[in-house]
Backbone of each chain as nested JSON, in Angstrom:
{
  "chains": [
    {"id": "A", "residues": [
      {"number": 1, "name": "UNK", "atoms": {"N": [17.545, -5.791, 15.974], "CA": [16.436, -6.031, 16.768], "C": [16.248, -7.418, 17.207]}},
      {"number": 2, "name": "UNK", "atoms": {"N": [17.368, -8.28, 16.98], "CA": [17.268, -9.651, 17.486], "C": [17.082, -10.058, 18.684]}},
      {"number": 3, "name": "UNK", "atoms": {"N": [16.324, -10.713, 19.389], "CA": [16.073, -10.845, 20.651], "C": [17.105, -11.665, 21.514]}},
      {"number": 4, "name": "UNK", "atoms": {"N": [17.861, -11.015, 22.574], "CA": [19.059, -11.461, 23.217], "C": [18.834, -12.857, 23.394]}},
      {"number": 5, "name": "UNK", "atoms": {"N": [17.671, -13.487, 23.843], "CA": [17.657, -14.859, 23.832], "C": [17.674, -15.78, 22.907]}},
      {"number": 6, "name": "UNK", "atoms": {"N": [17.643, -15.154, 21.86], "CA": [17.305, -16.082, 20.347], "C": [18.991, -16.694, 20.067]}},
      {"number": 7, "name": "UNK", "atoms": {"N": [18.856, -17.696, 19.81], "CA": [20.29, -18.465, 19.231], "C": [20.399, -18.088, 17.834]}},
      {"number": 8, "name": "UNK", "atoms": {"N": [21.522, -17.368, 17.651], "CA": [21.62, -17.026, 15.87], "C": [22.32, -18.684, 15.587]}},
      {"number": 9, "name": "UNK", "atoms": {"N": [22.239, -18.584, 13.859], "CA": [22.342, -19.64, 13.388], "C": [23.965, -19.764, 13.128]}},
      {"number": 10, "name": "UNK", "atoms": {"N": [24.62, -18.521, 13.293], "CA": [26.0, -18.432, 13.066], "C": [26.516, -17.588, 14.189]}},
      {"number": 11, "name": "UNK", "atoms": {"N": [26.493, -18.024, 15.427], "CA": [27.045, -17.195, 16.502], "C": [28.409, -16.816, 16.395]}},
      {"number": 12, "name": "UNK", "atoms": {"N": [29.354, -17.509, 15.963], "CA": [30.683, -17.025, 15.732], "C": [31.17, -15.89, 14.259]}},
      {"number": 13, "name": "UNK", "atoms": {"N": [30.189, -15.929, 13.706], "CA": [30.193, -15.09, 12.447], "C": [29.202, -14.005, 12.371]}},
      {"number": 14, "name": "UNK", "atoms": {"N": [29.6, -12.808, 12.95], "CA": [28.677, -11.686, 13.236], "C": [28.262, -11.236, 11.699]}},
      {"number": 15, "name": "UNK", "atoms": {"N": [28.903, -11.431, 10.644], "CA": [28.826, -10.995, 9.276], "C": [27.64, -11.659, 8.636]}},
      {"number": 16, "name": "UNK", "atoms": {"N": [27.357, -12.943, 9.05], "CA": [26.691, -13.693, 8.561], "C": [25.173, -13.45, 8.841]}},
      {"number": 17, "name": "UNK", "atoms": {"N": [24.374, -13.143, 8.031], "CA": [22.977, -12.769, 8.394], "C": [21.826, -13.625, 7.553]}},
      {"number": 18, "name": "UNK", "atoms": {"N": [21.076, -14.371, 8.338], "CA": [20.115, -15.214, 7.5], "C": [19.301, -14.324, 6.794]}},
      {"number": 19, "name": "UNK", "atoms": {"N": [18.441, -14.888, 5.905], "CA": [17.479, -13.82, 5.081], "C": [16.422, -13.642, 6.121]}},
      {"number": 20, "name": "UNK", "atoms": {"N": [15.823, -14.453, 6.917], "CA": [14.832, -14.259, 7.809], "C": [15.333, -13.339, 8.904]}},
      {"number": 21, "name": "UNK", "atoms": {"N": [16.485, -13.41, 9.271], "CA": [16.871, -12.443, 10.505], "C": [16.938, -10.898, 9.521]}},
      {"number": 22, "name": "UNK", "atoms": {"N": [17.231, -10.715, 8.327], "CA": [17.3, -9.594, 7.655], "C": [15.624, -8.951, 7.752]}},
      {"number": 23, "name": "UNK", "atoms": {"N": [14.73, -9.832, 7.346], "CA": [13.373, -9.454, 7.5], "C": [12.945, -9.059, 8.776]}},
      {"number": 24, "name": "UNK", "atoms": {"N": [13.394, -9.832, 9.748], "CA": [13.081, -9.595, 11.226], "C": [13.553, -8.072, 11.681]}},
      {"number": 25, "name": "UNK", "atoms": {"N": [14.734, -7.701, 11.071], "CA": [15.361, -6.297, 11.337], "C": [14.211, -5.143, 10.756]}},
      {"number": 26, "name": "UNK", "atoms": {"N": [13.417, -5.671, 9.703], "CA": [12.467, -4.707, 9.231], "C": [11.099, -4.552, 9.834]}},
      {"number": 27, "name": "UNK", "atoms": {"N": [10.898, -5.402, 10.973], "CA": [9.379, -5.287, 11.725], "C": [9.331, -3.805, 12.299]}},
      {"number": 28, "name": "UNK", "atoms": {"N": [8.424, -3.568, 12.136], "CA": [8.074, -2.062, 12.483], "C": [8.73, -0.894, 11.665]}},
      {"number": 29, "name": "UNK", "atoms": {"N": [9.121, -1.37, 10.57], "CA": [10.055, -0.404, 9.609], "C": [9.1, -0.528, 8.487]}},
      {"number": 30, "name": "UNK", "atoms": {"N": [9.372, 0.36, 7.49], "CA": [8.798, 0.616, 6.255], "C": [9.311, -0.417, 5.344]}},
      {"number": 31, "name": "UNK", "atoms": {"N": [8.523, -1.115, 4.713], "CA": [9.152, -2.097, 3.69], "C": [8.533, -1.942, 2.171]}},
      {"number": 32, "name": "UNK", "atoms": {"N": [9.275, -2.315, 1.131], "CA": [8.703, -2.36, -0.356], "C": [8.538, -3.913, -0.676]}},
      {"number": 33, "name": "UNK", "atoms": {"N": [7.486, -4.038, -1.053], "CA": [7.261, -5.619, -1.325], "C": [7.044, -5.786, -2.814]}},
      {"number": 34, "name": "UNK", "atoms": {"N": [7.603, -6.559, -3.604], "CA": [7.534, -6.661, -4.933], "C": [7.077, -8.106, -5.186]}},
      {"number": 35, "name": "UNK", "atoms": {"N": [6.071, -8.279, -5.923], "CA": [5.208, -9.536, -6.254], "C": [5.952, -10.257, -7.302]}},
      {"number": 36, "name": "UNK", "atoms": {"N": [5.586, -11.617, -7.632], "CA": [6.124, -12.516, -8.516], "C": [5.875, -12.1, -9.838]}},
      {"number": 37, "name": "UNK", "atoms": {"N": [4.569, -11.7, -9.838], "CA": [4.054, -11.499, -11.389], "C": [4.586, -10.076, -12.198]}},
      {"number": 38, "name": "UNK", "atoms": {"N": [5.287, -9.438, -11.038], "CA": [6.023, -8.253, -11.923], "C": [5.24, -7.061, -12.066]}},
      {"number": 39, "name": "UNK", "atoms": {"N": [4.09, -7.031, -11.879], "CA": [3.293, -5.775, -11.755], "C": [2.511, -5.339, -10.849]}},
      {"number": 40, "name": "UNK", "atoms": {"N": [2.645, -6.089, -9.776], "CA": [2.039, -5.604, -8.485], "C": [3.287, -5.407, -7.184]}},
      {"number": 41, "name": "UNK", "atoms": {"N": [2.95, -4.093, -6.426], "CA": [3.687, -3.89, -5.433], "C": [3.055, -3.29, -4.307]}},
      {"number": 42, "name": "UNK", "atoms": {"N": [3.696, -3.666, -3.316], "CA": [3.121, -2.917, -1.959], "C": [4.228, -2.362, -1.194]}},
      {"number": 43, "name": "UNK", "atoms": {"N": [3.761, -1.195, -0.375], "CA": [4.693, -0.463, 0.428], "C": [3.699, -0.375, 1.833]}},
      {"number": 44, "name": "UNK", "atoms": {"N": [4.47, -0.5, 3.039], "CA": [3.53, -0.313, 4.09], "C": [4.846, -0.527, 5.178]}},
      {"number": 45, "name": "UNK", "atoms": {"N": [3.937, -0.402, 6.599], "CA": [4.833, -0.652, 7.693], "C": [4.797, -2.424, 7.929]}},
      {"number": 46, "name": "UNK", "atoms": {"N": [5.816, -2.904, 8.085], "CA": [5.986, -4.375, 8.33], "C": [5.52, -4.748, 9.998]}},
      {"number": 47, "name": "UNK", "atoms": {"N": [4.397, -5.326, 10.233], "CA": [4.157, -5.545, 11.635], "C": [4.516, -7.037, 12.024]}},
      {"number": 48, "name": "UNK", "atoms": {"N": [4.874, -7.825, 11.066], "CA": [5.024, -9.174, 11.402], "C": [5.084, -10.198, 10.079]}},
      {"number": 49, "name": "UNK", "atoms": {"N": [5.635, -11.37, 10.397], "CA": [5.686, -12.247, 9.145], "C": [5.731, -13.764, 9.898]}},
      {"number": 50, "name": "UNK", "atoms": {"N": [5.557, -14.656, 9.073], "CA": [5.681, -16.064, 9.559], "C": [6.665, -16.976, 8.757]}},
      {"number": 51, "name": "UNK", "atoms": {"N": [6.809, -18.274, 9.042], "CA": [7.754, -18.98, 8.34], "C": [7.44, -18.987, 6.697]}},
      {"number": 52, "name": "UNK", "atoms": {"N": [6.28, -18.718, 6.223], "CA": [5.978, -18.682, 4.856], "C": [6.225, -17.261, 4.202]}},
      {"number": 53, "name": "UNK", "atoms": {"N": [6.514, -16.475, 5.21], "CA": [6.705, -15.097, 4.787], "C": [5.178, -14.332, 4.509]}},
      {"number": 54, "name": "UNK", "atoms": {"N": [4.167, -14.811, 4.89], "CA": [3.108, -13.998, 4.93], "C": [3.499, -12.706, 5.828]}},
      {"number": 55, "name": "UNK", "atoms": {"N": [2.784, -11.702, 5.154], "CA": [3.297, -10.568, 5.988], "C": [2.126, -9.689, 6.186]}},
      {"number": 56, "name": "UNK", "atoms": {"N": [2.145, -9.099, 7.664], "CA": [1.068, -8.275, 8.008], "C": [1.653, -6.824, 7.982]}},
      {"number": 57, "name": "UNK", "atoms": {"N": [0.913, -5.86, 7.181], "CA": [1.389, -4.508, 6.803], "C": [0.444, -3.539, 7.192]}},
      {"number": 58, "name": "UNK", "atoms": {"N": [0.707, -2.619, 7.809], "CA": [-0.181, -1.468, 8.153], "C": [0.308, -0.161, 7.29]}},
      {"number": 59, "name": "UNK", "atoms": {"N": [-1.02, 0.742, 7.036], "CA": [-0.887, 1.683, 6.279], "C": [-0.233, 1.336, 4.944]}},
      {"number": 60, "name": "UNK", "atoms": {"N": [-0.715, 0.344, 4.202], "CA": [-0.174, -0.146, 3.081], "C": [-0.755, 0.42, 1.788]}},
      {"number": 61, "name": "UNK", "atoms": {"N": [-0.097, 0.518, 0.796], "CA": [-0.427, 0.937, -0.526], "C": [-0.315, -0.145, -1.388]}},
      {"number": 62, "name": "UNK", "atoms": {"N": [-1.203, -0.394, -2.352], "CA": [-1.183, -1.379, -3.38], "C": [-0.921, -0.593, -4.632]}},
      {"number": 63, "name": "UNK", "atoms": {"N": [0.177, -1.131, -5.35], "CA": [0.389, -0.483, -6.633], "C": [0.298, -1.542, -7.741]}},
      {"number": 64, "name": "UNK", "atoms": {"N": [-0.639, -1.347, -8.873], "CA": [-1.024, -2.29, -9.674], "C": [-0.729, -1.845, -10.998]}},
      {"number": 65, "name": "UNK", "atoms": {"N": [0.337, -2.239, -11.818], "CA": [0.484, -1.589, -13.431], "C": [-0.267, -2.428, -14.183]}},
      {"number": 66, "name": "UNK", "atoms": {"N": [-1.371, -1.9, -14.976], "CA": [-1.774, -2.485, -16.066], "C": [-1.069, -2.822, -17.329]}},
      {"number": 67, "name": "UNK", "atoms": {"N": [-1.24, -4.008, -17.567], "CA": [-0.108, -4.75, -18.662], "C": [-0.435, -3.901, -20.04]}},
      {"number": 68, "name": "UNK", "atoms": {"N": [-1.489, -3.855, -20.52], "CA": [-1.925, -3.2, -21.63], "C": [-1.664, -1.699, -21.858]}},
      {"number": 69, "name": "UNK", "atoms": {"N": [-2.193, -1.098, -20.785], "CA": [-2.046, 0.571, -21.05], "C": [-0.838, 1.026, -20.126]}},
      {"number": 70, "name": "UNK", "atoms": {"N": [-0.273, 0.208, -19.102], "CA": [0.82, 0.687, -18.585], "C": [0.507, 1.395, -17.46]}},
      {"number": 71, "name": "UNK", "atoms": {"N": [-0.816, 1.937, -17.298], "CA": [-1.221, 2.871, -16.237], "C": [-1.146, 2.172, -14.934]}},
      {"number": 72, "name": "UNK", "atoms": {"N": [-0.835, 2.852, -13.958], "CA": [-0.524, 2.35, -12.476], "C": [-1.805, 2.899, -11.626]}},
      {"number": 73, "name": "UNK", "atoms": {"N": [-2.501, 1.705, -11.005], "CA": [-3.616, 2.291, -10.042], "C": [-2.918, 1.924, -8.494]}},
      {"number": 74, "name": "UNK", "atoms": {"N": [-3.292, 2.809, -7.601], "CA": [-2.963, 2.63, -6.026], "C": [-4.278, 2.629, -5.416]}},
      {"number": 75, "name": "UNK", "atoms": {"N": [-3.913, 1.769, -4.319], "CA": [-4.951, 1.777, -3.496], "C": [-4.609, 1.521, -1.999]}},
      {"number": 76, "name": "UNK", "atoms": {"N": [-5.159, 2.456, -1.266], "CA": [-4.701, 2.642, 0.267], "C": [-5.554, 1.541, 1.169]}},
      {"number": 77, "name": "UNK", "atoms": {"N": [-4.783, 0.794, 1.822], "CA": [-5.037, -0.234, 2.715], "C": [-4.709, -0.172, 4.153]}},
      {"number": 78, "name": "UNK", "atoms": {"N": [-5.723, 0.153, 5.058], "CA": [-4.938, 0.449, 6.329], "C": [-4.371, -0.776, 7.256]}},
      {"number": 79, "name": "UNK", "atoms": {"N": [-4.85, -1.951, 6.943], "CA": [-4.432, -3.054, 7.601], "C": [-4.36, -4.507, 6.781]}},
      {"number": 80, "name": "UNK", "atoms": {"N": [-3.588, -4.989, 6.241], "CA": [-3.623, -6.18, 5.556], "C": [-2.828, -7.37, 5.723]}},
      {"number": 81, "name": "UNK", "atoms": {"N": [-3.269, -8.569, 5.673], "CA": [-2.401, -9.685, 5.92], "C": [-2.106, -10.21, 4.134]}},
      {"number": 82, "name": "UNK", "atoms": {"N": [-0.747, -10.186, 3.791], "CA": [-0.4, -10.421, 2.615], "C": [-0.058, -11.885, 2.37]}},
      {"number": 83, "name": "UNK", "atoms": {"N": [-0.466, -12.601, 1.25], "CA": [-0.222, -14.095, 1.384], "C": [1.257, -14.099, 0.812]}},
      {"number": 84, "name": "UNK", "atoms": {"N": [2.003, -14.793, 1.591], "CA": [3.8, -14.979, 1.071], "C": [3.955, -15.84, -0.21]}},
      {"number": 85, "name": "UNK", "atoms": {"N": [2.806, -16.537, -0.555], "CA": [3.017, -17.283, -1.874], "C": [3.458, -16.712, -3.239]}},
      {"number": 86, "name": "UNK", "atoms": {"N": [3.092, -15.189, -3.178], "CA": [3.29, -14.413, -4.441], "C": [4.292, -13.539, -4.134]}},
      {"number": 87, "name": "UNK", "atoms": {"N": [5.011, -13.347, -3.065], "CA": [6.06, -12.538, -2.782], "C": [7.369, -13.054, -3.561]}},
      {"number": 88, "name": "UNK", "atoms": {"N": [7.904, -12.077, -4.15], "CA": [9.163, -12.136, -4.852], "C": [10.207, -11.457, -3.947]}},
      {"number": 89, "name": "UNK", "atoms": {"N": [10.08, -10.21, -3.568], "CA": [11.54, -9.647, -2.915], "C": [10.774, -8.564, -1.96]}},
      {"number": 90, "name": "UNK", "atoms": {"N": [11.591, -8.5, -0.851], "CA": [11.065, -7.476, 0.262], "C": [12.374, -6.568, 0.332]}},
      {"number": 91, "name": "UNK", "atoms": {"N": [11.941, -5.291, 0.152], "CA": [13.016, -4.248, 0.224], "C": [13.025, -3.303, 1.596]}},
      {"number": 92, "name": "UNK", "atoms": {"N": [13.793, -3.285, 2.479], "CA": [13.782, -2.452, 3.507], "C": [13.89, -0.941, 3.315]}},
      {"number": 93, "name": "UNK", "atoms": {"N": [13.035, -0.168, 3.921], "CA": [12.957, 1.213, 3.572], "C": [11.636, 1.823, 3.113]}},
      {"number": 94, "name": "UNK", "atoms": {"N": [11.049, 1.119, 2.154], "CA": [9.569, 1.345, 1.946], "C": [9.448, 2.413, 0.698]}},
      {"number": 95, "name": "UNK", "atoms": {"N": [10.542, 2.837, 0.15], "CA": [10.701, 3.693, -0.999], "C": [10.88, 3.157, -1.987]}},
      {"number": 96, "name": "UNK", "atoms": {"N": [9.997, 3.218, -3.045], "CA": [9.863, 2.832, -4.331], "C": [11.006, 3.463, -5.305]}},
      {"number": 97, "name": "UNK", "atoms": {"N": [11.749, 2.699, -6.009], "CA": [12.536, 3.42, -7.006], "C": [12.654, 2.695, -8.244]}}
    ]},
    {"id": "B", "residues": [
      {"number": 1, "name": "UNK", "atoms": {"N": [3.239, -22.466, 17.074], "CA": [3.444, -21.362, 16.963], "C": [3.475, -20.553, 18.213]}},
      {"number": 2, "name": "UNK", "atoms": {"N": [4.17, -19.504, 18.441], "CA": [4.432, -18.788, 19.57], "C": [3.966, -17.37, 19.38]}},
      {"number": 3, "name": "UNK", "atoms": {"N": [2.789, -17.215, 18.989], "CA": [2.167, -16.047, 18.683], "C": [2.11, -14.989, 19.822]}},
      {"number": 4, "name": "UNK", "atoms": {"N": [1.671, -15.512, 20.906], "CA": [1.691, -14.656, 22.111], "C": [2.893, -14.144, 22.827]}},
      {"number": 5, "name": "UNK", "atoms": {"N": [3.986, -14.773, 22.379], "CA": [5.267, -14.633, 23.153], "C": [6.114, -13.727, 22.314]}},
      {"number": 6, "name": "UNK", "atoms": {"N": [5.425, -13.003, 21.289], "CA": [6.159, -11.908, 20.32], "C": [6.056, -10.569, 21.249]}},
      {"number": 7, "name": "UNK", "atoms": {"N": [6.982, -9.857, 20.746], "CA": [6.893, -8.488, 21.463], "C": [5.653, -7.754, 21.143]}},
      {"number": 8, "name": "UNK", "atoms": {"N": [5.331, -6.864, 22.109], "CA": [3.891, -6.178, 22.097], "C": [3.641, -5.379, 20.648]}},
      {"number": 9, "name": "UNK", "atoms": {"N": [4.925, -4.746, 20.172], "CA": [4.661, -4.003, 19.131], "C": [4.465, -4.68, 17.714]}},
      {"number": 10, "name": "UNK", "atoms": {"N": [4.838, -5.889, 17.662], "CA": [4.909, -6.606, 16.378], "C": [3.504, -7.366, 16.283]}},
      {"number": 11, "name": "UNK", "atoms": {"N": [3.088, -7.866, 15.283], "CA": [1.701, -8.515, 14.907], "C": [1.911, -9.542, 13.974]}},
      {"number": 12, "name": "UNK", "atoms": {"N": [1.98, -10.775, 14.325], "CA": [2.323, -11.829, 13.454], "C": [0.938, -12.085, 12.57]}},
      {"number": 13, "name": "UNK", "atoms": {"N": [1.15, -12.653, 11.51], "CA": [-0.173, -13.333, 10.813], "C": [-1.085, -13.961, 11.462]}},
      {"number": 14, "name": "UNK", "atoms": {"N": [-0.663, -14.645, 12.51], "CA": [-1.486, -15.544, 13.337], "C": [-2.22, -14.487, 14.269]}},
      {"number": 15, "name": "UNK", "atoms": {"N": [-1.57, -13.416, 15.007], "CA": [-2.334, -12.5, 15.625], "C": [-3.304, -11.633, 14.888]}},
      {"number": 16, "name": "UNK", "atoms": {"N": [-3.167, -11.498, 13.573], "CA": [-3.851, -10.808, 12.865], "C": [-5.168, -11.543, 12.486]}},
      {"number": 17, "name": "UNK", "atoms": {"N": [-5.189, -12.72, 12.037], "CA": [-6.293, -13.618, 11.839], "C": [-7.316, -13.758, 13.059]}},
      {"number": 18, "name": "UNK", "atoms": {"N": [-6.328, -13.686, 14.262], "CA": [-7.516, -13.77, 15.537], "C": [-8.177, -12.462, 15.724]}},
      {"number": 19, "name": "UNK", "atoms": {"N": [-7.417, -11.423, 15.327], "CA": [-8.028, -10.003, 15.647], "C": [-9.236, -9.623, 14.643]}},
      {"number": 20, "name": "UNK", "atoms": {"N": [-9.085, -10.361, 13.308], "CA": [-10.234, -9.833, 12.557], "C": [-11.346, -10.66, 12.251]}},
      {"number": 21, "name": "UNK", "atoms": {"N": [-11.582, -11.7, 12.998], "CA": [-12.93, -12.571, 12.932], "C": [-14.18, -11.684, 13.402]}},
      {"number": 22, "name": "UNK", "atoms": {"N": [-15.214, -11.777, 12.345], "CA": [-16.089, -10.988, 12.756], "C": [-16.436, -9.581, 12.356]}},
      {"number": 23, "name": "UNK", "atoms": {"N": [-15.388, -9.109, 11.536], "CA": [-15.004, -7.687, 10.985], "C": [-15.433, -7.673, 9.802]}},
      {"number": 24, "name": "UNK", "atoms": {"N": [-15.594, -6.388, 9.06], "CA": [-15.849, -6.271, 7.735], "C": [-14.491, -6.321, 7.084]}},
      {"number": 25, "name": "UNK", "atoms": {"N": [-14.302, -7.069, 6.027], "CA": [-13.077, -7.236, 5.393], "C": [-13.266, -7.259, 3.794]}},
      {"number": 26, "name": "UNK", "atoms": {"N": [-12.052, -6.882, 3.102], "CA": [-11.857, -7.084, 1.92], "C": [-11.015, -8.322, 1.659]}},
      {"number": 27, "name": "UNK", "atoms": {"N": [-11.29, -9.288, 0.704], "CA": [-10.381, -10.246, 0.331], "C": [-10.256, -10.202, -1.213]}},
      {"number": 28, "name": "UNK", "atoms": {"N": [-8.881, -10.009, -1.492], "CA": [-8.566, -9.883, -2.909], "C": [-7.847, -11.139, -3.34]}},
      {"number": 29, "name": "UNK", "atoms": {"N": [-8.353, -11.773, -4.47], "CA": [-7.867, -12.907, -4.952], "C": [-6.499, -12.765, -5.914]}},
      {"number": 30, "name": "UNK", "atoms": {"N": [-5.804, -13.725, -6.292], "CA": [-4.933, -13.455, -7.325], "C": [-5.508, -13.276, -8.496]}},
      {"number": 31, "name": "UNK", "atoms": {"N": [-6.623, -13.45, -8.99], "CA": [-7.173, -13.122, -10.174], "C": [-7.555, -11.772, -10.206]}},
      {"number": 32, "name": "UNK", "atoms": {"N": [-7.627, -11.003, -9.083], "CA": [-7.893, -9.677, -9.025], "C": [-9.368, -9.287, -8.481]}},
      {"number": 33, "name": "UNK", "atoms": {"N": [-10.138, -10.441, -8.295], "CA": [-11.578, -10.334, -7.944], "C": [-11.487, -9.757, -6.302]}},
      {"number": 34, "name": "UNK", "atoms": {"N": [-12.378, -8.848, -6.021], "CA": [-12.284, -8.689, -4.538], "C": [-13.553, -9.154, -4.118]}},
      {"number": 35, "name": "UNK", "atoms": {"N": [-13.703, -9.664, -2.637], "CA": [-14.848, -10.177, -2.106], "C": [-14.761, -9.202, -0.895]}},
      {"number": 36, "name": "UNK", "atoms": {"N": [-16.058, -8.461, -0.644], "CA": [-16.246, -7.658, 0.715], "C": [-17.438, -8.465, 1.414]}},
      {"number": 37, "name": "UNK", "atoms": {"N": [-17.262, -8.383, 2.845], "CA": [-18.086, -9.098, 3.658], "C": [-17.593, -9.011, 4.969]}},
      {"number": 38, "name": "UNK", "atoms": {"N": [-18.711, -9.961, 5.7], "CA": [-18.273, -10.007, 7.241], "C": [-17.54, -11.292, 7.457]}},
      {"number": 39, "name": "UNK", "atoms": {"N": [-16.262, -11.45, 7.899], "CA": [-15.633, -12.558, 7.897], "C": [-15.963, -13.516, 9.066]}},
      {"number": 40, "name": "UNK", "atoms": {"N": [-16.751, -14.639, 8.663], "CA": [-17.086, -15.657, 9.72], "C": [-16.269, -16.524, 10.499]}},
      {"number": 41, "name": "UNK", "atoms": {"N": [-15.218, -17.018, 9.529], "CA": [-14.128, -17.758, 10.367], "C": [-13.029, -18.151, 9.148]}},
      {"number": 42, "name": "UNK", "atoms": {"N": [-11.973, -18.177, 9.649], "CA": [-10.606, -18.795, 8.874], "C": [-9.805, -19.408, 9.399]}},
      {"number": 43, "name": "UNK", "atoms": {"N": [-8.877, -20.084, 8.785], "CA": [-7.85, -20.833, 9.328], "C": [-6.448, -20.743, 8.647]}},
      {"number": 44, "name": "UNK", "atoms": {"N": [-5.474, -21.317, 8.958], "CA": [-3.901, -21.064, 9.107], "C": [-3.655, -21.063, 7.382]}},
      {"number": 45, "name": "UNK", "atoms": {"N": [-4.688, -21.789, 6.634], "CA": [-4.389, -21.835, 5.131], "C": [-5.152, -20.574, 4.431]}},
      {"number": 46, "name": "UNK", "atoms": {"N": [-5.538, -19.959, 5.161], "CA": [-6.365, -18.477, 4.784], "C": [-7.383, -19.053, 4.099]}},
      {"number": 47, "name": "UNK", "atoms": {"N": [-8.039, -20.248, 4.219], "CA": [-9.421, -20.662, 3.647], "C": [-10.337, -19.905, 4.568]}},
      {"number": 48, "name": "UNK", "atoms": {"N": [-11.415, -19.05, 3.753], "CA": [-12.032, -18.278, 4.343], "C": [-13.672, -18.445, 4.454]}},
      {"number": 49, "name": "UNK", "atoms": {"N": [-14.633, -18.342, 5.438], "CA": [-15.954, -18.301, 5.366], "C": [-16.371, -16.961, 5.593]}},
      {"number": 50, "name": "UNK", "atoms": {"N": [-17.342, -16.485, 4.656], "CA": [-17.749, -15.024, 4.727], "C": [-19.326, -15.036, 4.481]}},
      {"number": 51, "name": "UNK", "atoms": {"N": [-19.752, -13.896, 5.247], "CA": [-21.144, -13.578, 5.251], "C": [-21.453, -12.402, 4.603]}},
      {"number": 52, "name": "UNK", "atoms": {"N": [-22.44, -12.057, 4.034], "CA": [-22.869, -10.952, 3.189], "C": [-21.947, -10.587, 2.21]}},
      {"number": 53, "name": "UNK", "atoms": {"N": [-21.462, -11.569, 1.339], "CA": [-20.419, -11.238, 0.447], "C": [-20.956, -10.479, -0.771]}},
      {"number": 54, "name": "UNK", "atoms": {"N": [-20.063, -9.553, -1.146], "CA": [-20.352, -9.056, -2.335], "C": [-19.119, -9.114, -3.211]}},
      {"number": 55, "name": "UNK", "atoms": {"N": [-19.52, -9.672, -4.553], "CA": [-18.315, -9.892, -5.262], "C": [-17.971, -8.537, -6.398]}},
      {"number": 56, "name": "UNK", "atoms": {"N": [-16.642, -8.102, -6.412], "CA": [-16.32, -6.922, -7.164], "C": [-15.384, -7.289, -8.284]}},
      {"number": 57, "name": "UNK", "atoms": {"N": [-15.711, -7.145, -9.438], "CA": [-14.805, -7.298, -10.641], "C": [-14.289, -6.161, -11.189]}},
      {"number": 58, "name": "UNK", "atoms": {"N": [-13.031, -5.776, -11.339], "CA": [-12.711, -4.45, -11.712], "C": [-13.493, -3.349, -11.027]}},
      {"number": 59, "name": "UNK", "atoms": {"N": [-13.747, -3.495, -9.967], "CA": [-14.185, -2.455, -8.859], "C": [-15.68, -2.359, -8.966]}},
      {"number": 60, "name": "UNK", "atoms": {"N": [-16.368, -3.153, -9.887], "CA": [-17.926, -3.216, -10.126], "C": [-18.619, -4.401, -9.378]}},
      {"number": 61, "name": "UNK", "atoms": {"N": [-19.673, -4.107, -8.825], "CA": [-20.394, -5.171, -8.16], "C": [-21.142, -6.111, -9.021]}},
      {"number": 62, "name": "UNK", "atoms": {"N": [-20.454, -7.202, -9.056], "CA": [-21.017, -8.337, -10.015], "C": [-21.983, -9.123, -9.262]}},
      {"number": 63, "name": "UNK", "atoms": {"N": [-21.944, -9.474, -8.116], "CA": [-22.678, -10.557, -7.683], "C": [-23.072, -10.438, -5.987]}},
      {"number": 64, "name": "UNK", "atoms": {"N": [-23.833, -10.984, -5.288], "CA": [-24.031, -11.036, -3.983], "C": [-24.169, -12.535, -3.68]}},
      {"number": 65, "name": "UNK", "atoms": {"N": [-23.655, -12.948, -2.356], "CA": [-23.752, -14.226, -1.821], "C": [-23.843, -14.135, -0.213]}},
      {"number": 66, "name": "UNK", "atoms": {"N": [-25.089, -14.989, 0.006], "CA": [-25.282, -14.914, 1.59], "C": [-24.063, -15.134, 2.303]}},
      {"number": 67, "name": "UNK", "atoms": {"N": [-23.764, -16.575, 1.924], "CA": [-22.353, -17.081, 2.595], "C": [-21.559, -17.669, 1.394]}},
      {"number": 68, "name": "UNK", "atoms": {"N": [-20.304, -17.551, 1.694], "CA": [-19.267, -17.87, 0.604], "C": [-18.119, -18.655, 1.321]}},
      {"number": 69, "name": "UNK", "atoms": {"N": [-17.613, -19.587, 0.672], "CA": [-16.264, -20.249, 1.257], "C": [-15.382, -19.853, -0.06]}},
      {"number": 70, "name": "UNK", "atoms": {"N": [-14.293, -19.454, 0.441], "CA": [-13.059, -19.087, -0.244], "C": [-11.967, -20.127, 0.132]}},
      {"number": 71, "name": "UNK", "atoms": {"N": [-11.394, -20.62, -0.981], "CA": [-10.149, -21.585, -0.664], "C": [-8.908, -20.637, -0.587]}},
      {"number": 72, "name": "UNK", "atoms": {"N": [-7.947, -21.033, 0.407], "CA": [-7.058, -20.201, 0.699], "C": [-6.045, -19.992, -0.194]}},
      {"number": 73, "name": "UNK", "atoms": {"N": [-5.751, -21.067, -1.264], "CA": [-4.622, -20.769, -2.131], "C": [-4.973, -19.77, -3.175]}},
      {"number": 74, "name": "UNK", "atoms": {"N": [-6.258, -19.289, -3.385], "CA": [-6.605, -18.347, -4.104], "C": [-6.257, -16.804, -3.566]}},
      {"number": 75, "name": "UNK", "atoms": {"N": [-6.002, -16.658, -2.264], "CA": [-6.082, -15.519, -1.743], "C": [-4.838, -14.636, -1.92]}},
      {"number": 76, "name": "UNK", "atoms": {"N": [-4.904, -13.435, -2.142], "CA": [-3.933, -12.48, -2.319], "C": [-3.701, -11.737, -1.002]}},
      {"number": 77, "name": "UNK", "atoms": {"N": [-4.639, -11.079, -0.682], "CA": [-4.57, -10.478, 0.675], "C": [-5.764, -10.212, 1.342]}},
      {"number": 78, "name": "UNK", "atoms": {"N": [-6.034, -10.23, 2.686], "CA": [-7.0, -9.844, 3.526], "C": [-7.026, -8.719, 4.04]}},
      {"number": 79, "name": "UNK", "atoms": {"N": [-7.798, -7.612, 4.09], "CA": [-7.482, -6.383, 4.392], "C": [-8.751, -6.208, 5.316]}},
      {"number": 80, "name": "UNK", "atoms": {"N": [-8.609, -5.296, 6.316], "CA": [-9.74, -4.738, 7.114], "C": [-10.336, -3.923, 6.287]}},
      {"number": 81, "name": "UNK", "atoms": {"N": [-11.548, -3.879, 6.263], "CA": [-12.516, -2.772, 5.452], "C": [-12.517, -1.545, 6.391]}},
      {"number": 82, "name": "UNK", "atoms": {"N": [-12.596, -0.405, 5.779], "CA": [-12.722, 0.743, 6.548], "C": [-14.178, 1.145, 7.02]}}
    ]}
  ]
}
């Protein structure tokens, strides 16, 4: 979904894909976001992101695993701005495994 | 920032921040504490000023503040309240 006017970092090597270009391909797609602390995750439709990888998610679900009991709580959030500071990984597809 | 020149379908963080001012929001901090209230104003650091703020710890109402300022580094997410 790269814009035709945008200059790629490696125009001669189509197999080279920058990390931010991969995330760009996920805009308006389902993603699965895993946070740094290891017990919090989000899924939802990625509407956009910025240079800090702050993410706008729609129809998001927050998953939080309690450290002691191991019990997982979920919370539905219709529209959120997720701070990029604590994001560890973004997985295209949005299915948790 | 070229927030206004992005495609119509996508919504960048800058667009989101512009669209939620004056709305009811839930702000979750890294500590897990939730603040619900009306968003008065905010900036690119996610510093937030809120009105009619209610503080929820473990889902239970613990405190109410007329006005509150939240320093952006503590913010995990800002959610539009239903």
